[in-house]
Each structure stands twice: as C-alpha cells, then as structure tokens.
OpenMM code with the backbone's topology and positions (N, CA, C; nanometers):
from openmm import Vec3, app, unit

residues = "MET THR GLU ILE GLU HIS GLY SER GLY ASN ILE TYR ALA ASP LEU GLY LEU PRO ASP ALA GLY GLU MET LEU VAL LYS ALA GLN LEU ALA ALA LYS ILE GLY SER ILE LEU LYS ALA ARG HIS LEU THR GLN ALA GLN ALA ALA GLU ASN LEU GLY MET PRO GLN PRO LYS VAL SER GLY MET LEU ARG GLY GLN PHE ARG GLY ILE SER GLU THR LYS MET ILE ASP CYS LEU ALA ARG LEU GLY ARG ASP VAL GLN ILE VAL VAL LYS ALA ALA PRO ARG SER ARG LYS GLU GLY ARG VAL GLN VAL VAL PHE VAL".split()
positions = [
    Vec3(1.5637, -5.5718, -7.6949),
    Vec3(1.5283, -5.6892, -7.6169),
    Vec3(1.5545, -5.6615, -7.4689),
    Vec3(1.4626, -5.7023, -7.3857),
    Vec3(1.4751, -5.6822, -7.2425),
    Vec3(1.5559, -5.7951, -7.1815),
    Vec3(1.6541, -5.7563, -7.0994),
    Vec3(1.7331, -5.8567, -7.0288),
    Vec3(1.6656, -5.8913, -6.8978),
    Vec3(1.6658, -6.0168, -6.8655),
    Vec3(1.6094, -6.0629, -6.7397),
    Vec3(1.7246, -6.1025, -6.6490),
    Vec3(1.7273, -6.0422, -6.5319),
    Vec3(1.8303, -6.0750, -6.4347),
    Vec3(1.7667, -6.1587, -6.3247),
    Vec3(1.8224, -6.2736, -6.2995),
    Vec3(1.7683, -6.3615, -6.1960),
    Vec3(1.8203, -6.3174, -6.0605),
    Vec3(1.7312, -6.3187, -5.9622),
    Vec3(1.7678, -6.2801, -5.8272),
    Vec3(1.8389, -6.3922, -5.7549),
    Vec3(1.8947, -6.3572, -5.6421),
    Vec3(1.9700, -6.4534, -5.5617),
    Vec3(1.8787, -6.5361, -5.4708),
    Vec3(1.7510, -6.4962, -5.4600),
    Vec3(1.6607, -6.5598, -5.3651),
    Vec3(1.6487, -6.4776, -5.2378),
    Vec3(1.7314, -6.3737, -5.2266),
    Vec3(1.7254, -6.2822, -5.1126),
    Vec3(1.7171, -6.1401, -5.1673),
    Vec3(1.5975, -6.0840, -5.1680),
    Vec3(1.5763, -5.9507, -5.2232),
    Vec3(1.6611, -5.8467, -5.1521),
    Vec3(1.6837, -5.8659, -5.0229),
    Vec3(1.7636, -5.7710, -4.9465),
    Vec3(1.9098, -5.7720, -4.9934),
    Vec3(1.9614, -5.8891, -5.0253),
    Vec3(2.0977, -5.8981, -5.0807),
    Vec3(2.1018, -5.8383, -5.2203),
    Vec3(1.9983, -5.8644, -5.2991),
    Vec3(1.9921, -5.8093, -5.4344),
    Vec3(1.9901, -5.6568, -5.4317),
    Vec3(1.9323, -5.5996, -5.3254),
    Vec3(1.9294, -5.4538, -5.3103),
    Vec3(2.0574, -5.3992, -5.2482),
    Vec3(2.1469, -5.4889, -5.2074),
    Vec3(2.2755, -5.4467, -5.1534),
    Vec3(2.2729, -5.4056, -5.0072),
    Vec3(2.1728, -5.4492, -4.9334),
    Vec3(2.1646, -5.4132, -4.7921),
    Vec3(2.2666, -5.4926, -4.7111),
    Vec3(2.3327, -5.4276, -4.6156),
    Vec3(2.4397, -5.4949, -4.5406),
    Vec3(2.3907, -5.6075, -4.4493),
    Vec3(2.2679, -5.5992, -4.3999),
    Vec3(2.2144, -5.7013, -4.3086),
    Vec3(2.1118, -5.7897, -4.3796),
    Vec3(2.1413, -5.8233, -4.5037),
    Vec3(2.0462, -5.8948, -4.5901),
    Vec3(2.0046, -6.0302, -4.5334),
    Vec3(2.0979, -6.1049, -4.4787),
    Vec3(2.0643, -6.2362, -4.4239),
    Vec3(1.9673, -6.2268, -4.3084),
    Vec3(1.9940, -6.1337, -4.2175),
    Vec3(1.9063, -6.1141, -4.1029),
    Vec3(1.7681, -6.0666, -4.1471),
    Vec3(1.7643, -5.9774, -4.2431),
    Vec3(1.6362, -5.9254, -4.2902),
    Vec3(1.5526, -6.0355, -4.3554),
    Vec3(1.6159, -6.1233, -4.4321),
    Vec3(1.5431, -6.2328, -4.4958),
    Vec3(1.4837, -6.3260, -4.3901),
    Vec3(1.5625, -6.3594, -4.2887),
    Vec3(1.5132, -6.4465, -4.1815),
    Vec3(1.3934, -6.3815, -4.1122),
    Vec3(1.4049, -6.2525, -4.0804),
    Vec3(1.2939, -6.1827, -4.0145),
    Vec3(1.1706, -6.1784, -4.1045),
    Vec3(1.1904, -6.1580, -4.2334),
    Vec3(1.0765, -6.1548, -4.3260),
    Vec3(1.0059, -6.2901, -4.3281),
    Vec3(1.0822, -6.3978, -4.3276),
    Vec3(1.0225, -6.5312, -4.3287),
    Vec3(0.9475, -6.5584, -4.1978),
    Vec3(1.0066, -6.5189, -4.0857),
    Vec3(0.9395, -6.5375, -3.9565),
    Vec3(0.8123, -6.4539, -3.9492),
    Vec3(0.8199, -6.3291, -3.9940),
    Vec3(0.7019, -6.2408, -3.9912),
    Vec3(0.5914, -6.2957, -4.0804),
    Vec3(0.6282, -6.3490, -4.1958),
    Vec3(0.5275, -6.4053, -4.2865),
    Vec3(0.4574, -6.5244, -4.2214),
    Vec3(0.5328, -6.6079, -4.1519),
    Vec3(0.4731, -6.7237, -4.0855),
    Vec3(0.3806, -6.6786, -3.9722),
    Vec3(0.4263, -6.5820, -3.8934),
    Vec3(0.3423, -6.5285, -3.7861),
    Vec3(0.2130, -6.4730, -3.8454),
    Vec3(0.2257, -6.3972, -3.9522),
    Vec3(0.1088, -6.3389, -4.0180),
    Vec3(0.0119, -6.4439, -4.0688),
    Vec3(0.0648, -6.5517, -4.1258),
    Vec3(-0.0240, -6.6562, -4.1785),
    Vec3(-0.0985, -6.7282, -4.0663),
    Vec3(-0.0340, -6.7460, -3.9522),
    Vec3(-0.1000, -6.8101, -3.8379),
    Vec3(-0.2102, -6.7187, -3.7846),
    Vec3(-0.1790, -6.5905, -3.7705),
    Vec3(-0.2784, -6.4948, -3.7205),
    Vec3(-0.3989, -6.4884, -3.8139),
    Vec3(-0.3724, -6.4888, -3.9438),
    Vec3(-0.4801, -6.4832, -4.0427),
    Vec3(-0.5672, -6.6082, -4.0345),
    Vec3(-0.5034, -6.7243, -4.0231),
    Vec3(-0.5783, -6.8502, -4.0157),
    Vec3(-0.6662, -6.8554, -3.8909),
    Vec3(-0.6232, -6.7881, -3.7857),
    Vec3(-0.7015, -6.7862, -3.6613),
    Vec3(-0.8022, -6.6712, -3.6583),
    Vec3(-0.8028, -6.5902, -3.7607),
    Vec3(-0.8949, -6.4762, -3.7711),
    Vec3(-0.8842, -6.3825, -3.6509),
    Vec3(-0.7605, -6.3562, -3.6082),
    Vec3(-0.7386, -6.2673, -3.4939),
    Vec3(-0.7278, -6.1229, -3.5400),
    Vec3(-0.7845, -6.0322, -3.4628),
    Vec3(-0.7630, -5.8899, -3.4890),
    Vec3(-0.6209, -5.8570, -3.4439),
    Vec3(-0.5715, -5.7414, -3.4859),
    Vec3(-0.4373, -5.7023, -3.4417),
    Vec3(-0.4335, -5.6819, -3.2906),
    Vec3(-0.5422, -5.6333, -3.2329),
    Vec3(-0.5476, -5.6161, -3.0872),
    Vec3(-0.5393, -5.7520, -3.0172),
    Vec3(-0.6133, -5.8510, -3.0680),
    Vec3(-0.6070, -5.9862, -3.0099),
    Vec3(-0.4678, -6.0462, -3.0299),
    Vec3(-0.4123, -6.0255, -3.1473),
    Vec3(-0.2783, -6.0768, -3.1757),
    Vec3(-0.1762, -6.0144, -3.0815),
    Vec3(-0.1863, -5.8835, -3.0612),
    Vec3(-0.0933, -5.8134, -2.9724),
    Vec3(-0.0988, -5.8718, -2.8312),
    Vec3(-0.2194, -5.8982, -2.7853),
    Vec3(-0.2348, -5.9561, -2.6516),
    Vec3(-0.1716, -6.0951, -2.6456),
    Vec3(-0.1976, -6.1772, -2.7463),
    Vec3(-0.1414, -6.3136, -2.7497),
    Vec3(0.0103, -6.3122, -2.7616),
    Vec3(0.0646, -6.2163, -2.8359),
    Vec3(0.2080, -6.2129, -2.8634),
    Vec3(0.2880, -6.1347, -2.7594),
    Vec3(0.2168, -6.0625, -2.6717),
    Vec3(0.2868, -5.9838, -2.5710),
    Vec3(0.3594, -5.8647, -2.6300),
    Vec3(0.2989, -5.8037, -2.7310),
    Vec3(0.3576, -5.6881, -2.7993),
    Vec3(0.2523, -5.5796, -2.8118),
    Vec3(0.2943, -5.4546, -2.8206),
    Vec3(0.1968, -5.3486, -2.8481),
    Vec3(0.1373, -5.3657, -2.9884),
    Vec3(0.0120, -5.3297, -3.0048),
    Vec3(-0.0557, -5.3450, -3.1339),
    Vec3(0.0180, -5.2743, -3.2473),
    Vec3(0.0728, -5.1521, -3.2277),
    Vec3(0.1449, -5.0877, -3.3388),
    Vec3(0.2670, -5.1685, -3.3858),
    Vec3(0.3341, -5.2380, -3.2921),
    Vec3(0.4485, -5.3230, -3.3298),
    Vec3(0.4016, -5.4412, -3.4140),
    Vec3(0.2885, -5.5013, -3.3759),
    Vec3(0.2321, -5.6124, -3.4527),
    Vec3(0.1981, -5.5638, -3.5933),
    Vec3(0.1319, -5.4501, -3.6008),
    Vec3(0.0942, -5.3930, -3.7297),
    Vec3(0.2167, -5.3697, -3.8173),
    Vec3(0.3196, -5.3097, -3.7600),
    Vec3(0.4423, -5.2841, -3.8358),
    Vec3(0.5081, -5.4126, -3.8827),
    Vec3(0.5157, -5.5115, -3.7941),
    Vec3(0.5783, -5.6388, -3.8298),
    Vec3(0.5056, -5.7029, -3.9474),
    Vec3(0.3729, -5.6998, -3.9430),
    Vec3(0.2945, -5.7628, -4.0492),
    Vec3(0.3044, -5.6860, -4.1809),
    Vec3(0.3505, -5.5615, -4.1751),
    Vec3(0.3706, -5.4817, -4.2968),
    Vec3(0.5171, -5.4775, -4.3385),
    Vec3(0.5992, -5.5628, -4.2769),
    Vec3(0.7395, -5.5707, -4.3167),
    Vec3(0.8309, -5.4721, -4.2482),
    Vec3(0.7820, -5.4054, -4.1463),
    Vec3(0.8640, -5.3103, -4.0707),
    Vec3(0.9068, -5.3773, -3.9411),
    Vec3(1.0115, -5.4596, -3.9510),
    Vec3(1.0511, -5.5385, -3.8349),
    Vec3(1.1926, -5.5108, -3.7883),
    Vec3(1.2491, -5.3979, -3.8279),
    Vec3(1.3848, -5.3646, -3.7834),
    Vec3(1.3943, -5.3524, -3.6317),
    Vec3(1.2908, -5.3075, -3.5650),
    Vec3(1.2937, -5.2902, -3.4201),
    Vec3(1.2508, -5.4129, -3.3425),
    Vec3(1.2336, -5.5246, -3.4114),
    Vec3(1.1895, -5.6485, -3.3463),
    Vec3(1.2995, -5.7527, -3.3663),
    Vec3(1.3465, -5.8096, -3.2572),
    Vec3(1.4560, -5.9071, -3.2675),
    Vec3(1.4056, -6.0413, -3.3199),
    Vec3(1.4984, -6.1181, -3.3751),
    Vec3(1.4654, -6.2540, -3.4181),
    Vec3(1.4184, -6.3361, -3.2975),
    Vec3(1.4789, -6.3114, -3.1829),
    Vec3(1.4394, -6.3829, -3.0614),
    Vec3(1.2938, -6.3546, -3.0264),
    Vec3(1.2515, -6.2291, -3.0374),
    Vec3(1.1121, -6.1938, -3.0088),
    Vec3(1.0184, -6.2615, -3.1088),
    Vec3(1.0594, -6.2676, -3.2349),
    Vec3(0.9755, -6.3314, -3.3363),
    Vec3(0.9637, -6.4812, -3.3099),
    Vec3(1.0709, -6.5421, -3.2662),
    Vec3(1.0672, -6.6846, -3.2303),
    Vec3(0.9756, -6.7046, -3.1103),
    Vec3(0.9824, -6.6131, -3.0136),
    Vec3(0.8920, -6.6186, -2.8983),
    Vec3(0.7465, -6.6073, -2.9436),
    Vec3(0.7202, -6.5211, -3.0412),
    Vec3(0.5838, -6.5073, -3.0944),
    Vec3(0.5348, -6.6398, -3.1513),
    Vec3(0.6203, -6.7084, -3.2255),
    Vec3(0.5820, -6.8377, -3.2823),
    Vec3(0.5514, -6.9390, -3.1721),
    Vec3(0.6317, -6.9380, -3.0665),
    Vec3(0.6069, -7.0290, -2.9544),
    Vec3(0.4736, -6.9951, -2.8873),
    Vec3(0.4438, -6.8661, -2.8714),
    Vec3(0.3174, -6.8240, -2.8116),
    Vec3(0.1987, -6.8644, -2.8989),
    Vec3(0.2252, -6.8820, -3.0288),
    Vec3(0.1201, -6.9245, -3.1217),
    Vec3(0.1136, -7.0766, -3.1349),
    Vec3(0.1826, -7.1472, -3.0445),
    Vec3(0.1737, -7.2927, -3.0413),
    Vec3(0.2658, -7.3642, -3.1378),
    Vec3(0.3735, -7.2995, -3.1763),
    Vec3(0.4686, -7.3629, -3.2670),
    Vec3(0.5945, -7.4010, -3.1904),
    Vec3(0.6464, -7.5201, -3.2157),
    Vec3(0.7770, -7.5592, -3.1646),
    Vec3(0.8814, -7.5004, -3.2580),
    Vec3(0.9850, -7.4440, -3.2012),
    Vec3(1.0926, -7.3856, -3.2802),
    Vec3(1.2218, -7.4549, -3.2403),
    Vec3(1.2930, -7.5068, -3.3367),
    Vec3(1.4212, -7.5716, -3.3122),
    Vec3(1.5296, -7.4920, -3.3837),
    Vec3(1.6416, -7.4759, -3.3184),
    Vec3(1.7577, -7.4135, -3.3813),
    Vec3(1.8624, -7.5233, -3.3929),
    Vec3(1.9031, -7.5526, -3.5146),
    Vec3(1.9981, -7.6600, -3.5412),
    Vec3(2.1271, -7.5981, -3.5928),
    Vec3(2.2372, -7.6321, -3.5304),
    Vec3(2.3679, -7.5831, -3.5733),
    Vec3(2.4469, -7.7032, -3.6235),
    Vec3(2.4953, -7.6934, -3.7481),
    Vec3(2.5737, -7.8033, -3.8050),
    Vec3(2.6881, -7.7461, -3.8879),
    Vec3(2.7841, -7.8280, -3.9154),
    Vec3(2.8986, -7.7840, -3.9941),
    Vec3(2.8562, -7.7566, -4.1383),
    Vec3(2.9105, -7.6505, -4.1947),
    Vec3(2.8843, -7.6186, -4.3352),
    Vec3(2.9650, -7.7138, -4.4229),
    Vec3(2.9171, -7.7403, -4.5438),
    Vec3(2.9957, -7.8247, -4.6337),
    Vec3(3.1319, -7.7603, -4.6623),
    Vec3(3.2297, -7.8424, -4.6886),
    Vec3(3.3642, -7.7914, -4.7160),
    Vec3(3.3682, -7.7019, -4.8394),
    Vec3(3.2702, -7.7197, -4.9272),
    Vec3(3.2669, -7.6399, -5.0502),
    Vec3(3.2320, -7.4933, -5.0221),
    Vec3(3.1791, -7.4656, -4.9030),
    Vec3(3.1446, -7.3289, -4.8646),
    Vec3(3.2364, -7.2826, -4.7541),
    Vec3(3.2861, -7.1622, -4.7675),
    Vec3(3.3757, -7.1067, -4.6665),
    Vec3(3.3020, -7.0690, -4.5392),
    Vec3(3.1822, -7.0139, -4.5548),
    Vec3(3.1038, -6.9680, -4.4407),
    Vec3(2.9733, -7.0457, -4.4306),
    Vec3(2.9192, -7.0478, -4.3097),
    Vec3(2.7882, -7.1074, -4.2895),
    Vec3(2.6792, -7.0123, -4.3366),
    Vec3(2.5557, -7.0555, -4.3311),
    Vec3(2.4437, -6.9709, -4.3675),
    Vec3(2.3297, -6.9927, -4.2683),
    Vec3(2.2424, -6.8959, -4.2621),
    Vec3(2.1256, -6.9047, -4.1761),
    Vec3(2.0050, -6.9277, -4.2662),
    Vec3(1.9248, -7.0251, -4.2307),
    Vec3(1.8115, -7.0638, -4.3137),
    Vec3(1.6924, -7.0949, -4.2242),
    Vec3(1.5740, -7.0549, -4.2679),
    Vec3(1.4522, -7.0856, -4.1949),
    Vec3(1.3762, -7.1912, -4.2741),
    Vec3(1.3412, -7.2999, -4.2074),
    Vec3(1.2678, -7.4081, -4.2727),
    Vec3(1.1408, -7.4329, -4.1916),
    Vec3(1.0267, -7.4276, -4.2575),
    Vec3(0.8989, -7.4543, -4.1903),
    Vec3(0.8508, -7.5917, -4.2323),
    Vec3(0.8131, -7.6725, -4.1321),
    Vec3(0.7616, -7.8074, -4.1623),
    Vec3(0.6206, -7.8229, -4.1109),
] * unit.nanometer
topology = app.Topology()
chain = topology.addChain("A")
for resn in residues:
    res = topology.addResidue(resn, chain)
    for name in ("N", "CA", "C"):
        topology.addAtom(name, app.Element.getBySymbol(name[0]), res)
C-alpha cells in the first residue's frame, strides 16, 4: 500500500530549504505578476519595459528563477502593473511563538 504524505502548504519547506518562507512569498508574487502579464497579452520584451527589468530577468522570474530578484522589486512590479500593494503588520496570536509572512490577493 502506498502511503500518502500531506504537504505543509509550502513546497520549499517540505524540501527542507532554509529560506522556505521567502521563496514561497516570491513564488506567489511571481505567479501574480505572470497572470497579469498573460491577461494583458504582453510579450516578455513589453513586460520588461513596463517592469523596468531586463527581459532575461523577466523570463527567469516567470520560470521560477527569482533568487536574484528581491521581494521589494517584485512588489514594485505589481505597482507598475497597476496594483495597490499593502503591507500589514499585526501581532501574532498568543498560540504561536513567531509571526508568519503571508501573501493575500484580493
């Protein structure tokens, strides 16, 4: 019988990567950027111009290679694409020792 192991919701943590939280946030931001670009039918060259990034960086980001791109740059990309971005800091529940970083799209 095959055992099924349920993931944590963060593939990077499941793989044991040390920067799993940051990688998940970047993956979510990159996916949103990609979906906006796709909906606008932009070429990577047009996207690069709109985002203020070289085309190879855009290509890499859209393929999940975003280690060289900061979260701040990705947030700037969303703003350049006409999205408002809010960063909300609040106290974590007492049941949790540490806070967490979460991306919510509305």
